[in-house]
Jmol script that loads the backbone (N, CA, C; Angstrom):
load data "model"
ATOM      1  N   MET A   1      29.590-109.458 174.327  1.00  0.00           N
ATOM      2  CA  MET A   1      28.540-109.220 173.354  1.00  0.00           C
ATOM      3  C   MET A   1      27.270-109.876 173.867  1.00  0.00           C
ATOM      4  N   GLY A   2      26.178-109.140 173.915  1.00  0.00           N
ATOM      5  CA  GLY A   2      24.914-109.705 174.352  1.00  0.00           C
ATOM      6  C   GLY A   2      24.022-110.012 173.166  1.00  0.00           C
ATOM      7  N   TYR A   3      23.488-111.192 173.142  1.00  0.00           N
ATOM      8  CA  TYR A   3      22.575-111.596 172.073  1.00  0.00           C
ATOM      9  C   TYR A   3      21.744-112.764 172.581  1.00  0.00           C
ATOM     10  N   SER A   4      20.693-113.059 171.850  1.00  0.00           N
ATOM     11  CA  SER A   4      19.786-114.123 172.281  1.00  0.00           C
ATOM     12  C   SER A   4      20.162-115.451 171.640  1.00  0.00           C
ATOM     13  N   ASN A   5      19.650-116.511 172.242  1.00  0.00           N
ATOM     14  CA  ASN A   5      19.823-117.844 171.663  1.00  0.00           C
ATOM     15  C   ASN A   5      19.237-117.884 170.253  1.00  0.00           C
ATOM     16  N   VAL A   6      18.124-117.183 170.058  1.00  0.00           N
ATOM     17  CA  VAL A   6      17.454-117.166 168.754  1.00  0.00           C
ATOM     18  C   VAL A   6      18.363-116.523 167.706  1.00  0.00           C
ATOM     19  N   ALA A   7      19.003-115.407 168.059  1.00  0.00           N
ATOM     20  CA  ALA A   7      19.898-114.734 167.116  1.00  0.00           C
ATOM     21  C   ALA A   7      21.069-115.636 166.750  1.00  0.00           C
ATOM     22  N   LEU A   8      21.624-116.345 167.722  1.00  0.00           N
ATOM     23  CA  LEU A   8      22.736-117.249 167.458  1.00  0.00           C
ATOM     24  C   LEU A   8      22.283-118.408 166.567  1.00  0.00           C
ATOM     25  N   LYS A   9      21.122-118.958 166.860  1.00  0.00           N
ATOM     26  CA  LYS A   9      20.587-120.056 166.043  1.00  0.00           C
ATOM     27  C   LYS A   9      20.387-119.602 164.599  1.00  0.00           C
ATOM     28  N   GLU A  10      19.789-118.439 164.421  1.00  0.00           N
ATOM     29  CA  GLU A  10      19.546-117.927 163.072  1.00  0.00           C
ATOM     30  C   GLU A  10      20.860-117.732 162.314  1.00  0.00           C
ATOM     31  N   LYS A  11      21.883-117.258 162.999  1.00  0.00           N
ATOM     32  CA  LYS A  11      23.170-117.033 162.347  1.00  0.00           C
ATOM     33  C   LYS A  11      23.838-118.359 161.984  1.00  0.00           C
ATOM     34  N   ILE A  12      23.747-119.352 162.859  1.00  0.00           N
ATOM     35  CA  ILE A  12      24.314-120.674 162.561  1.00  0.00           C
ATOM     36  C   ILE A  12      23.634-121.273 161.329  1.00  0.00           C
ATOM     37  N   VAL A  13      22.324-121.158 161.269  1.00  0.00           N
ATOM     38  CA  VAL A  13      21.577-121.697 160.123  1.00  0.00           C
ATOM     39  C   VAL A  13      21.931-120.917 158.849  1.00  0.00           C
ATOM     40  N   GLU A  14      22.181-119.632 158.984  1.00  0.00           N
ATOM     41  CA  GLU A  14      22.590-118.826 157.827  1.00  0.00           C
ATOM     42  C   GLU A  14      23.976-119.249 157.330  1.00  0.00           C
ATOM     43  N   ILE A  15      24.902-119.469 158.250  1.00  0.00           N
ATOM     44  CA  ILE A  15      26.267-119.839 157.888  1.00  0.00           C
ATOM     45  C   ILE A  15      26.337-121.273 157.363  1.00  0.00           C
ATOM     46  N   TYR A  16      25.496-122.143 157.901  1.00  0.00           N
ATOM     47  CA  TYR A  16      25.485-123.564 157.508  1.00  0.00           C
ATOM     48  C   TYR A  16      24.121-123.913 156.902  1.00  0.00           C
ATOM     49  N   PRO A  17      23.837-123.464 155.663  1.00  0.00           N
ATOM     50  CA  PRO A  17      22.523-123.688 155.051  1.00  0.00           C
ATOM     51  C   PRO A  17      22.197-125.167 154.828  1.00  0.00           C
ATOM     52  N   GLU A  18      23.208-126.031 154.868  1.00  0.00           N
ATOM     53  CA  GLU A  18      22.953-127.457 154.706  1.00  0.00           C
ATOM     54  C   GLU A  18      22.072-127.995 155.832  1.00  0.00           C
ATOM     55  N   LEU A  19      22.030-127.298 156.954  1.00  0.00           N
ATOM     56  CA  LEU A  19      21.133-127.718 158.039  1.00  0.00           C
ATOM     57  C   LEU A  19      19.677-127.647 157.575  1.00  0.00           C
ATOM     58  N   VAL A  20      19.335-126.590 156.871  1.00  0.00           N
ATOM     59  CA  VAL A  20      17.972-126.423 156.368  1.00  0.00           C
ATOM     60  C   VAL A  20      17.694-127.411 155.253  1.00  0.00           C
ATOM     61  N   SER A  21      18.636-127.549 154.317  1.00  0.00           N
ATOM     62  CA  SER A  21      18.390-128.433 153.181  1.00  0.00           C
ATOM     63  C   SER A  21      18.275-129.902 153.599  1.00  0.00           C
ATOM     64  N   HIS A  22      18.893-130.265 154.721  1.00  0.00           N
ATOM     65  CA  HIS A  22      18.780-131.633 155.239  1.00  0.00           C
ATOM     66  C   HIS A  22      17.724-131.758 156.343  1.00  0.00           C
ATOM     67  N   ARG A  23      16.979-130.681 156.557  1.00  0.00           N
ATOM     68  CA  ARG A  23      15.894-130.652 157.551  1.00  0.00           C
ATOM     69  C   ARG A  23      16.371-131.046 158.950  1.00  0.00           C
ATOM     70  N   ILE A  24      17.505-130.461 159.346  1.00  0.00           N
ATOM     71  CA  ILE A  24      18.048-130.689 160.678  1.00  0.00           C
ATOM     72  C   ILE A  24      17.468-129.637 161.610  1.00  0.00           C
ATOM     73  N   LEU A  25      16.903-130.056 162.710  1.00  0.00           N
ATOM     74  CA  LEU A  25      16.393-129.126 163.711  1.00  0.00           C
ATOM     75  C   LEU A  25      17.553-128.681 164.587  1.00  0.00           C
ATOM     76  N   VAL A  26      17.626-127.392 164.839  1.00  0.00           N
ATOM     77  CA  VAL A  26      18.696-126.822 165.650  1.00  0.00           C
ATOM     78  C   VAL A  26      18.077-126.156 166.871  1.00  0.00           C
ATOM     79  N   SER A  27      18.631-126.433 168.036  1.00  0.00           N
ATOM     80  CA  SER A  27      18.221-125.724 169.244  1.00  0.00           C
ATOM     81  C   SER A  27      19.469-125.322 170.012  1.00  0.00           C
ATOM     82  N   ILE A  28      19.352-124.247 170.745  1.00  0.00           N
ATOM     83  CA  ILE A  28      20.504-123.711 171.472  1.00  0.00           C
ATOM     84  C   ILE A  28      20.078-123.337 172.879  1.00  0.00           C
ATOM     85  N   ASP A  29      20.916-123.717 173.834  1.00  0.00           N
ATOM     86  CA  ASP A  29      20.729-123.344 175.234  1.00  0.00           C
ATOM     87  C   ASP A  29      22.054-122.832 175.763  1.00  0.00           C
ATOM     88  N   PHE A  30      21.996-121.920 176.722  1.00  0.00           N
ATOM     89  CA  PHE A  30      23.221-121.450 177.354  1.00  0.00           C
ATOM     90  C   PHE A  30      23.440-122.245 178.629  1.00  0.00           C
ATOM     91  N   ASP A  31      24.672-122.721 178.815  1.00  0.00           N
ATOM     92  CA  ASP A  31      25.032-123.487 180.002  1.00  0.00           C
ATOM     93  C   ASP A  31      25.880-122.602 180.911  1.00  0.00           C
ATOM     94  N   ASP A  32      25.291-122.182 182.032  1.00  0.00           N
ATOM     95  CA  ASP A  32      25.993-121.287 182.954  1.00  0.00           C
ATOM     96  C   ASP A  32      27.245-121.926 183.544  1.00  0.00           C
ATOM     97  N   ASP A  33      27.194-123.221 183.799  1.00  0.00           N
ATOM     98  CA  ASP A  33      28.336-123.895 184.422  1.00  0.00           C
ATOM     99  C   ASP A  33      29.589-123.828 183.551  1.00  0.00           C
ATOM    100  N   SER A  34      29.423-124.009 182.255  1.00  0.00           N
ATOM    101  CA  SER A  34      30.581-124.002 181.354  1.00  0.00           C
ATOM    102  C   SER A  34      30.749-122.658 180.632  1.00  0.00           C
ATOM    103  N   ASN A  35      29.802-121.736 180.856  1.00  0.00           N
ATOM    104  CA  ASN A  35      29.806-120.432 180.197  1.00  0.00           C
ATOM    105  C   ASN A  35      29.910-120.596 178.679  1.00  0.00           C
ATOM    106  N   SER A  36      29.118-121.523 178.155  1.00  0.00           N
ATOM    107  CA  SER A  36      29.120-121.785 176.717  1.00  0.00           C
ATOM    108  C   SER A  36      27.708-122.155 176.267  1.00  0.00           C
ATOM    109  N   TYR A  37      27.535-122.150 174.967  1.00  0.00           N
ATOM    110  CA  TYR A  37      26.254-122.543 174.390  1.00  0.00           C
ATOM    111  C   TYR A  37      26.287-124.019 174.043  1.00  0.00           C
ATOM    112  N   ILE A  38      25.162-124.665 174.228  1.00  0.00           N
ATOM    113  CA  ILE A  38      25.007-126.053 173.799  1.00  0.00           C
ATOM    114  C   ILE A  38      24.170-126.020 172.528  1.00  0.00           C
ATOM    115  N   VAL A  39      24.771-126.471 171.444  1.00  0.00           N
ATOM    116  CA  VAL A  39      24.085-126.518 170.158  1.00  0.00           C
ATOM    117  C   VAL A  39      23.637-127.955 169.948  1.00  0.00           C
ATOM    118  N   LYS A  40      22.322-128.135 169.800  1.00  0.00           N
ATOM    119  CA  LYS A  40      21.754-129.470 169.617  1.00  0.00           C
ATOM    120  C   LYS A  40      21.216-129.595 168.197  1.00  0.00           C
ATOM    121  N   LEU A  41      21.592-130.686 167.554  1.00  0.00           N
ATOM    122  CA  LEU A  41      21.103-130.995 166.210  1.00  0.00           C
ATOM    123  C   LEU A  41      20.255-132.249 166.297  1.00  0.00           C
ATOM    124  N   LYS A  42      19.147-132.255 165.582  1.00  0.00           N
ATOM    125  CA  LYS A  42      18.252-133.403 165.641  1.00  0.00           C
ATOM    126  C   LYS A  42      17.613-133.634 164.280  1.00  0.00           C
ATOM    127  N   LYS A  43      17.587-134.899 163.902  1.00  0.00           N
ATOM    128  CA  LYS A  43      16.845-135.315 162.711  1.00  0.00           C
ATOM    129  C   LYS A  43      16.255-136.677 163.033  1.00  0.00           C
ATOM    130  N   GLY A  44      14.934-136.724 163.094  1.00  0.00           N
ATOM    131  CA  GLY A  44      14.270-137.969 163.474  1.00  0.00           C
ATOM    132  C   GLY A  44      14.706-138.382 164.862  1.00  0.00           C
ATOM    133  N   LYS A  45      15.131-139.627 164.995  1.00  0.00           N
ATOM    134  CA  LYS A  45      15.560-140.118 166.308  1.00  0.00           C
ATOM    135  C   LYS A  45      17.045-139.845 166.573  1.00  0.00           C
ATOM    136  N   HIS A  46      17.735-139.271 165.603  1.00  0.00           N
ATOM    137  CA  HIS A  46      19.170-139.013 165.731  1.00  0.00           C
ATOM    138  C   HIS A  46      19.409-137.626 166.323  1.00  0.00           C
ATOM    139  N   GLN A  47      20.326-137.554 167.290  1.00  0.00           N
ATOM    140  CA  GLN A  47      20.615-136.296 167.959  1.00  0.00           C
ATOM    141  C   GLN A  47      22.111-136.161 168.199  1.00  0.00           C
ATOM    142  N   MET A  48      22.545-134.928 168.293  1.00  0.00           N
ATOM    143  CA  MET A  48      23.919-134.638 168.654  1.00  0.00           C
ATOM    144  C   MET A  48      23.942-133.307 169.377  1.00  0.00           C
ATOM    145  N   ALA A  49      24.796-133.182 170.364  1.00  0.00           N
ATOM    146  CA  ALA A  49      24.974-131.918 171.062  1.00  0.00           C
ATOM    147  C   ALA A  49      26.456-131.610 171.132  1.00  0.00           C
ATOM    148  N   THR A  50      26.776-130.339 171.004  1.00  0.00           N
ATOM    149  CA  THR A  50      28.163-129.902 171.111  1.00  0.00           C
ATOM    150  C   THR A  50      28.192-128.539 171.789  1.00  0.00           C
ATOM    151  N   TYR A  51      29.309-128.237 172.400  1.00  0.00           N
ATOM    152  CA  TYR A  51      29.472-126.956 173.085  1.00  0.00           C
ATOM    153  C   TYR A  51      30.124-125.942 172.160  1.00  0.00           C
ATOM    154  N   LEU A  52      29.659-124.718 172.261  1.00  0.00           N
ATOM    155  CA  LEU A  52      30.217-123.605 171.505  1.00  0.00           C
ATOM    156  C   LEU A  52      30.610-122.547 172.527  1.00  0.00           C
ATOM    157  N   ASP A  53      31.918-122.345 172.693  1.00  0.00           N
ATOM    158  CA  ASP A  53      32.338-121.397 173.728  1.00  0.00           C
ATOM    159  C   ASP A  53      31.988-119.967 173.328  1.00  0.00           C
ATOM    160  N   LYS A  54      32.105-119.074 174.277  1.00  0.00           N
ATOM    161  CA  LYS A  54      31.665-117.687 174.091  1.00  0.00           C
ATOM    162  C   LYS A  54      32.400-117.015 172.933  1.00  0.00           C
ATOM    163  N   LYS A  55      33.703-117.229 172.806  1.00  0.00           N
ATOM    164  CA  LYS A  55      34.462-116.606 171.722  1.00  0.00           C
ATOM    165  C   LYS A  55      33.966-117.092 170.364  1.00  0.00           C
ATOM    166  N   ASP A  56      33.743-118.408 170.239  1.00  0.00           N
ATOM    167  CA  ASP A  56      33.249-118.948 168.975  1.00  0.00           C
ATOM    168  C   ASP A  56      31.850-118.439 168.662  1.00  0.00           C
ATOM    169  N   SER A  57      31.013-118.321 169.678  1.00  0.00           N
ATOM    170  CA  SER A  57      29.661-117.816 169.429  1.00  0.00           C
ATOM    171  C   SER A  57      29.699-116.338 169.025  1.00  0.00           C
ATOM    172  N   ASP A  58      30.600-115.561 169.646  1.00  0.00           N
ATOM    173  CA  ASP A  58      30.764-114.161 169.244  1.00  0.00           C
ATOM    174  C   ASP A  58      31.223-114.075 167.790  1.00  0.00           C
ATOM    175  N   ASP A  59      32.212-114.917 167.424  1.00  0.00           N
ATOM    176  CA  ASP A  59      32.698-114.937 166.036  1.00  0.00           C
ATOM    177  C   ASP A  59      31.582-115.310 165.074  1.00  0.00           C
ATOM    178  N   CYS A  60      30.778-116.285 165.470  1.00  0.00           N
ATOM    179  CA  CYS A  60      29.667-116.728 164.624  1.00  0.00           C
ATOM    180  C   CYS A  60      28.720-115.562 164.336  1.00  0.00           C
ATOM    181  N   LEU A  61      28.391-114.804 165.368  1.00  0.00           N
ATOM    182  CA  LEU A  61      27.504-113.667 165.177  1.00  0.00           C
ATOM    183  C   LEU A  61      28.128-112.614 164.272  1.00  0.00           C
ATOM    184  N   ASP A  62      29.453-112.593 164.217  1.00  0.00           N
ATOM    185  CA  ASP A  62      30.152-111.672 163.320  1.00  0.00           C
ATOM    186  C   ASP A  62      30.321-112.257 161.919  1.00  0.00           C
ATOM    187  N   GLY A  63      29.752-113.450 161.684  1.00  0.00           N
ATOM    188  CA  GLY A  63      29.785-114.062 160.360  1.00  0.00           C
ATOM    189  C   GLY A  63      30.983-114.952 160.099  1.00  0.00           C
ATOM    190  N   VAL A  64      31.757-115.256 161.145  1.00  0.00           N
ATOM    191  CA  VAL A  64      32.934-116.109 160.998  1.00  0.00           C
ATOM    192  C   VAL A  64      32.526-117.551 161.277  1.00  0.00           C
ATOM    193  N   LYS A  65      32.831-118.441 160.337  1.00  0.00           N
ATOM    194  CA  LYS A  65      32.504-119.853 160.548  1.00  0.00           C
ATOM    195  C   LYS A  65      33.350-120.421 161.670  1.00  0.00           C
ATOM    196  N   CYS A  66      32.718-121.154 162.536  1.00  0.00           N
ATOM    197  CA  CYS A  66      33.407-121.833 163.623  1.00  0.00           C
ATOM    198  C   CYS A  66      33.830-123.210 163.120  1.00  0.00           C
ATOM    199  N   VAL A  67      35.125-123.438 163.050  1.00  0.00           N
ATOM    200  CA  VAL A  67      35.642-124.682 162.485  1.00  0.00           C
ATOM    201  C   VAL A  67      35.158-125.890 163.283  1.00  0.00           C
ATOM    202  N   SER A  68      35.230-125.824 164.604  1.00  0.00           N
ATOM    203  CA  SER A  68      34.838-126.995 165.401  1.00  0.00           C
ATOM    204  C   SER A  68      33.348-127.305 165.230  1.00  0.00           C
ATOM    205  N   LEU A  69      32.512-126.282 165.164  1.00  0.00           N
ATOM    206  CA  LEU A  69      31.083-126.514 164.945  1.00  0.00           C
ATOM    207  C   LEU A  69      30.847-127.061 163.546  1.00  0.00           C
ATOM    208  N   GLY A  70      31.556-126.534 162.555  1.00  0.00           N
ATOM    209  CA  GLY A  70      31.421-127.026 161.190  1.00  0.00           C
ATOM    210  C   GLY A  70      31.794-128.498 161.063  1.00  0.00           C
ATOM    211  N   ILE A  71      32.828-128.907 161.794  1.00  0.00           N
ATOM    212  CA  ILE A  71      33.236-130.316 161.778  1.00  0.00           C
ATOM    213  C   ILE A  71      32.138-131.187 162.372  1.00  0.00           C
ATOM    214  N   LYS A  72      31.575-130.756 163.487  1.00  0.00           N
ATOM    215  CA  LYS A  72      30.499-131.528 164.131  1.00  0.00           C
ATOM    216  C   LYS A  72      29.275-131.611 163.225  1.00  0.00           C
ATOM    217  N   ILE A  73      28.923-130.503 162.586  1.00  0.00           N
ATOM    218  CA  ILE A  73      27.785-130.509 161.660  1.00  0.00           C
ATOM    219  C   ILE A  73      28.068-131.472 160.510  1.00  0.00           C
ATOM    220  N   GLY A  74      29.289-131.434 159.980  1.00  0.00           N
ATOM    221  CA  GLY A  74      29.677-132.341 158.896  1.00  0.00           C
ATOM    222  C   GLY A  74      29.579-133.794 159.302  1.00  0.00           C
ATOM    223  N   GLU A  75      30.012-134.114 160.537  1.00  0.00           N
ATOM    224  CA  GLU A  75      29.913-135.489 161.033  1.00  0.00           C
ATOM    225  C   GLU A  75      28.456-135.914 161.141  1.00  0.00           C
ATOM    226  N   PHE A  76      27.617-135.038 161.663  1.00  0.00           N
ATOM    227  CA  PHE A  76      26.205-135.357 161.827  1.00  0.00           C
ATOM    228  C   PHE A  76      25.555-135.590 160.478  1.00  0.00           C
ATOM    229  N   LEU A  77      25.814-134.709 159.510  1.00  0.00           N
ATOM    230  CA  LEU A  77      25.236-134.868 158.176  1.00  0.00           C
ATOM    231  C   LEU A  77      25.783-136.110 157.485  1.00  0.00           C
ATOM    232  N   GLY A  78      27.043-136.432 157.718  1.00  0.00           N
ATOM    233  CA  GLY A  78      27.658-137.591 157.119  1.00  0.00           C
ATOM    234  C   GLY A  78      26.963-138.884 157.499  1.00  0.00           C
ATOM    235  N   ASN A  79      26.361-138.921 158.666  1.00  0.00           N
ATOM    236  CA  ASN A  79      25.637-140.122 159.101  1.00  0.00           C
ATOM    237  C   ASN A  79      24.456-140.431 158.188  1.00  0.00           C
ATOM    238  N   PHE A  80      23.911-139.420 157.521  1.00  0.00           N
ATOM    239  CA  PHE A  80      22.745-139.633 156.670  1.00  0.00           C
ATOM    240  C   PHE A  80      23.126-139.900 155.221  1.00  0.00           C
ATOM    241  N   GLU A  81      24.387-139.690 154.886  1.00  0.00           N
ATOM    242  CA  GLU A  81      24.836-139.883 153.512  1.00  0.00           C
ATOM    243  C   GLU A  81      25.395-141.287 153.300  1.00  0.00           C
ATOM    244  N   ARG A  82      25.592-142.025 154.376  1.00  0.00           N
ATOM    245  CA  ARG A  82      26.155-143.375 154.247  1.00  0.00           C
ATOM    246  C   ARG A  82      25.076-144.378 153.991  1.00  0.00           C
TER     247      ARG A  82
END
end "model"
wireframe off; spacefill off
backbone 0.3
color backbone group
């Protein structure tokens, strides 16, 4: 499936609206070496990056929540709730 980083980012933000409500900046880059996307989350000086493999990114574009990405997003957001 061919799609842009922008399309993937928009879909992730759509699936995980808490990113917008918590004002988390999301950026995505494709890593040729690992054949996966690097999803970066940032709020202020806090940052996190995680890999999203091609199958998970394809599922995401089809509207399927990626469990591993959701867990990472939850961990990142949890840092601000403590």
